[in-house]
N, C-alpha and C positions, 0 to 999 in steps of 0.2 A: 724299614727306614725310620727316622725320628718322627715323633708324633706331630711336630709342626708341619712336616711335609705331608703326612697322611691326612691331616685336617684340611689342608688347603688344595690338595691336588684335584684336578678335574678329570673325569672320565672321558675317553675319546669316543663319545657316542652322542648322536643327535637324534636317535630314533624316538625319544620321548617328548620332543618339542624344543622349547627354548633352551639356550645354552645354560642359563642359571639353574634350570631344573636338573642338569647333569652334574652338578657339584655334589660334594660329599657333605651332607648336613649331619652334624653330630646330634644324635637323639638319645644316647645313653652315655653317662659319665659317672662311674661309681668307683669308690675306693674298694680294693679287693686284694687280700694277701700282701699288704704292704705296697701295692702298686695301684695302677689305674686300669679299669676295664672300660673300654670305649667301643661304642657301636655307631656306625654312620650309614646313611642311605646309599652312598657309593653309586650314584647315578642309577637309582632304582634297582640296585643289586646289593642289598645290605650286607655289610661285613662287620665283624667284631674282632677286637685285638686287645692284648694286654701290653701295658707299658710300665716302665720303671717310673717311680714318682719323682726322683731327683733329676735324672738326666733325660727323661721322656724317650727312652730307647725302646724299640719293639722287643717284646719277649715272646719267643716262639713264633708260630705262624698265625695269620688271621684265620678266623673260622666264620662259618656262615652266620649271617644275622637273621635268617628267617625265623619268625616267631619270637625273635628277641628285639627286633628293630623294624619299624615300618618301612615300606618302600618309598612312600611319598613324604616329604618333610612336613606337609600340611596335616598328616594324620597324627592324632594324639597317641601317646604311649607312656607307660610307667614301668619302672624296674627297680628291684632291690635284691641284695644278697642276704640270705638267712640260712644259717647252719650249713654253709658251704654250697648251697644251691642258688641258682638265679631264678627269681620269680618275675615274670613279665606279663604285662597286659598290652596287647597290640593287635595288629592284623597281619595275616600271613601271605597276603597276595596284593598285587598292584591295585586292584579295583576295590580293596578294602571290604570284600564281601565276607571273608572268613575271619571273624574276630575271635581272639583266643586269650585265655589265661594259661600260661605255660611255665613248667618247671624244667630246668635243664642244668647241665654242667656239674652237678654234684654226684654223690654216691647213690642217692635215691633215684629210682627210675624216672625217666622223663614222662610227664603227664600233661594233658591238655584238656580243654573243655570240648564238648561234642561239636562237630562241624555243622554249620547251617541249620541250627535249631533255634528258632526265634524265642523259645521259652528260656533258653540259656542266655542268649544275647540277641539284640536287635538294634543294629547300627549304634553300638556304644561309642562313647567319647570318654576315654580314660583320663582321670584327673590326678589321682595320687594312689599310693599304696603304702601301708604301714605294717610293721610286725608287732603283734601284741599277744602275749601268751603263746599257746601252741598253734596259733593261726596266723595267716596272712590276710589282711583286709584290703580290698580294692574298692576305691570310690570312683564312681563314673556316672554319666547320664546316658539315657537311651530312650528309644521309642517304646512306649508302654504297650503291653499286650492285654492288660486286664480291663481296659475300658471298651465299651461298645459304642465308640464314637466313629463317625465316618472319617473325620480328619485325624491326622497323626498327633499324638500327644507325647511330648518328651518329659520324662521324669528323672529324678536322681536316685541312684541306688548305692548300696554297699553290698559287696559280695565277699564271701569268706571261703577259704580252703584250709585244710589241715596240713601243717608242715610235714607231718609224718605219714601222709596218705600214700599208700603203696599201689593204688589203682585197683581196677576191677579184675575179674577173671577173664578167661578166654571167651566166655559166653556173654558176659555182661560188663560193659564199661572197660574193655581192655585198653590199657594205656591211657585211661581217662580218669578224671577226678571222681571219686566216690563221696567226697565231703563237700562238694560245691553247693553253696546256698546263697541266696540273695534276698534283700528286702528293700523296700522303698525308704528313702530318707525324706521324712515329712518336715518341711520347713514352711510353716503357714501361720497366718493370723487367724486365731480361732474365732468362731462366731456362728450365727445361723447358717451362713454360707462362707466356708473357709476361703481365704485368699492365699493361694499357693505361690511360693517361689520355687519353681520347678527345675531351674537350670543351675546345677552345681558348677561353680567357676574355679574354686580354689579351696584348699584345706590347709590347716596348720599341721605341724607334727603333733604327736601326742604330748600333751603338757600336763603337769601336775597342778591341780587346783583344789584346795581344801582337802588334800589327801586322796584325791580321786584322779584317775586318768581320763582326760577330756580331749576331744578333738573338735576344733571349730571349723565351720564351713561357710564360705561366701556363696550365696545363692542370688539369682536374679530372675526376672520374669522374661518370657519370650519377647521377641521383637514386635510381634503383633498384639501385645498386651500393654497394659498400663506400665510404663517404665518404673522399675523399682528394684531395690536390692535389700538383702537382709543377711544377718549373721546368726547362725544357729549353733548351739553348743550340744554335743552329743557325748554322753557318758559311755565309755567303752564297756563298762560292765552291763549297762542297759542295752547296748548294741548286742553284746554277746547273749543277753537274756532273750532278745527278740528271736534269735536263731534257735532257741530252745522251745519256743512256743509257736503259736499260730501266726507267724509273720505275714504270710500270704499263701493262700492255697485255693485251688480250683478243682473240685472233685470230678467235674465233667466239663466238656467244652461248652455246654449250655448254662452251667451254673455261674454264680457271681463269685468274685474273689472276696475273701475275708480280710478286712483291713487290720493294721497294727492297732493294738489297744490305745485309747486316747491318753492314758496316763504316761505312755512312753513317747508321746509326740513332743519334741522340743518346741520352744517358742522363739520367734525371731527377736533379734537384739537391736536392729537398726533398719530404718526404712528411708530411702532417699529418692529423689527424682531422677538421679542418674544412677548408673549401675556400677557395682563394685566387682573387681575381677581378680585381685591379688590380696594376700594377707600375710602378715608376719606377727609373731607374738613374742613379747619380752616378758618373761616370768620373773626377772630379777630387776625390775625398775624401782626407782625411788632411791633416796639416800641410804636406806637400810637394805636395799635389794630384796624387798619382801612384797613388792606390788606387781600386779599383772597388767600390762598395757598392750592393747591390740592396735596395730596399724593396718588400715585398709586402703588399698590403692583403688582409685576410681578410673572410669573410662575417659575422664576429662583431664587426667594427669595430676590430680590432687591426692593427698593422703589424709585420711580421717583418723584421728587419734582418740581412743576410748580407754577409760579406766574401768577394770572389772574388779568389783569388790564382793567377796563372798558374803552371803547373808548369814548373820549369827543365829537366826532362828531356824532357817531351813537349809540343810546342807546341799539341796538340789536346786537352789535358787541363788542368783547373783544380782547385784545392783550395778548397772552399767551407766557410766557417766561420760558424755561426750566432752572432750577437752578442747579440741581445736581441729580445724581443717588447714593442712599445710600445703603450700604450693610446691608441686613437684616439677611440672613442665611450665616454663615461662618462655613464650615465643621471642621475647626481647633478649633474654639471656641465653636461651638454648636454641638460637637460630641455626646452629650447626646440626641440630637434630633433624632439620627439614631438608629433603632433597627432592628433586623433580620426580614426578610420578606417584607421589604420595599425597593424599588429602590431609587436611588438618585433623580429621578424626583419627586417622591411622597414626599420625605423628604423636598425638597426645596419649595414645593407648599404651599403658605400661605392659611390658612383656613379663616382667618379674619384679619382685620386691624382696630385698634381703636386708637383714639386720646385721650390721657390723658392730658387735659389742665393744671391741677395744677402742674404737674411735667414736662411739656413741652416735652413729649416723645410720641413715637408711640409704641403700643403694637401689635406685630405680633404673631398670634397664628398658630403654626405648629401642625403636628399630635401628637407630644409627648412633646412639650415644648412651652413656650412663650418667645419671645425675645423683649427686650426693646431697642428702638433706639431713640436718641435725635433728636428733630426736627431741632435744630440749632447746627452746629459743627464748631463754630468760631475758636476753638483752632487749627484746621487743616490748617488755612490760616493766621497764625499770621504774616507772612512776606508778603504774597501776598493775601490780603484780597479780598473776593468776593464782587465786587462792587454792584452786583444785590441784595445781601442779606442785606448789610448794608446801601445802598443808593439807594433805589428803585426808587426814583424820578429822577435819572440821566440816564434814559433809552435813551434819546437823545444822550448823550455822548457815551454810549455804542455802539450805532449804527454807530456813526461817526468814532470811533476808534476800529478796530478789534483786537488790541493787548492788550487791557485792561485785567486785571485778570478776568478769568471766569472759565471754565471747559473744557480743562486743565487750570492749574493755570496761567502759563505765556507762551507766545509764543515768537518766535524769529524773526518774520517777521517785518521789518521796525520799530525797537524799537525807534530810535531817533525821527522819525516823529510822532509816537504815543504819546511819552511823551511830545512833544512840543505842540501838538494840543489838548491834553486832557484838560488842565487847562482852556483855553478860551471856549472850547466847553461845558464843564461842567458848567462854570460860566454863559454862555448864557442860558443853559437849565434851570438853577435855577433862573436866574435873580438876582444873589447875587454877592458877591465879595470875592475873595480869600484872606485869611489872609496873605499868603506869596506872596509878590508882585514880587519877583525875581524868575521867572520860571527857569532861568539858574541854580540857586542854587539847584533846585530840580533835575536837571539832573546830577549834580555832586554827590549829596548825596541822596540816595534813602530814601524817607521819606513819611509819610502820612500827607497831608495837610487837612485843614478843610475849608469848604465853609459855609459862614454865610448868612442867609436870614431870615428876620423878627426876628432876635435875636436868631435863632435856628442854632446850628452848625451841619453840616452833614459831616460824615467821607468821605473823598475823597482820593482815591488811585491815586497818581500822577506818581509813578514809581514802577514797579514790577520786575525790573531786578537788579541783584546784581553787575554787572560789567560795569556800565556806566562810561565813562571818558569824561571829558570836552575837546572839540576840540579847 
């Protein structure tokens, strides 16, 4: 039948509990062979099917969703097609005991991870999967096995399998991965005692930054720890290099595990008192589409906006500038997002964050509504324009003068000194010339001046206070 019917039909079974649990929750939706490949829980009996893209008509017969889709909609899963095969990370049973990375549907033999081996997986929560080079990478978090603690410790991991893996022999690893490796993702604040952000919440796709393939991850602390979130950047080449070295090993059950070398440990990019759980990256931001901006969704429904600027001295370092915190969920405007049975915390929690480039907006999906937020809100700063948004190249000037318009818009500390030093500082940073030569005129009359370099005019805020008087 048509996809619309298949998506909304309810199974005629009440054996698993409440009626809503017997619905068909879509857990996999992928483009494949010009159509759509869809998997749903199907009332705890997962099924997969192919549909045409234009008419949403069923193509062929549905197939089993086991090891391709979880039974319970609450269980996390990831999936992608690569070289004609479907690679999935999910659980194969209703109790979520048997976690698996599975390859199927292609010409290559079906392969899976070993069953019920805690050194392969221990209660994993799959977050994302990407294809890079000859491998498929899976990002997830799980209970750690390498610590001699009495309590459970959850850590974040990246696992890798080879796309061309043919499996083992009849004696060793038959129909199982022979290329499976995993390593810990270390997102921490370095020091005498590292502060770890152990819970991976979301990742970006692989993006190009300074000629390198990079993936960004949103991490948070456990609920019983100090609340905090961080964004860590991982170079894919460095990740691949970890798997070539001593990423983690235990020579005997009594021996300790060898950690990843310190030089490969990324550093966090942002710390907040609430947690971040979603992320989207715009690698073509700015008027010349040559800037990288990261949008981070928080658990209170706001979106944090950061500018990432590569360091000219160090190709492995970036300068990250916080631009603004945008309102995503507003209870007065989005009161239709709330319905009985949900607390305020659940209502504000974004389920996903998507960048719609044609409309220059962000789409925030909540439990019962979708909110559209503009990526640029210039109209809010018509008098006191955000220097970082409109003149990203003037970061030197921003650092020299702390009273330039930012967030908050205007400050009151040492306004005269700021206004008199901004113009030459900005001019020196750009290597250009101010069109207005009389800086004192700018102190009398608040205006926007322009800085010209190589024939290109850049908006420059020279005065952001409304009550300046000439001495």
